[in-house]
Each structure stands twice: as C-alpha cells, then as structure tokens.
Phi, psi and omega in degrees: 000137179286158179307315182299319176292318178298321176296316176303314181298308175310316177295319181294322177291322177299314176303310183296314173302316180297314174308309180295316176297318179304313181299316184293314174301318180296313183287338173268003172079018184275350184254119179276155175298138178245133176248193184296328180250011173108198177301131184255140171241165173289149179281152173129165182291332180291337182271355179281135175275319196242029180231143175282127185293334181291334178272007179279124180237183189291332174301307176307319185292316182293322176299314182304312183290328177286341185296129021253033177295154180276343179265146180284164177289164191285342179273005184276000000 
C-alpha cells in the first residue's frame, strides 16, 4: 500500500473518531452553544460569580451589557 493511501486511511479514521466523540459529548450535554464571541451569559450583577452585588453601579451595568463590543459605553 502506498504512503498516500495509508495517510488517507489514517486521516479518515481520525475524522470518524472525532465525529463519534463529538456526538457523544453533545448527547451528554458537555458542549455549550457557541456564538460569535463564545459562550454567552446574561448581563447584570446576578450573573456575576465573583462580584459583590452591592458594589455594582450603572457604569458596571453599561460595560457588562456592551461586552464584547470594542467601544466603551456612553456613560463611561
């Protein structure tokens, strides 16, 4: 068997294995929906894991709502 055929066979088997593993992870719920900027969460202080809600002000809210935009919010 030529080297090209062996390489094609290995690549095909690798592709099938990847497809199988990906399907298993999707069925198990391990893969989150991905959008243009990655996994998306809701904006606001209730969605922050490591922030004290008492310190949340309107600038924090505006920045959080505008992320991942490149321009800063108008209230900044």
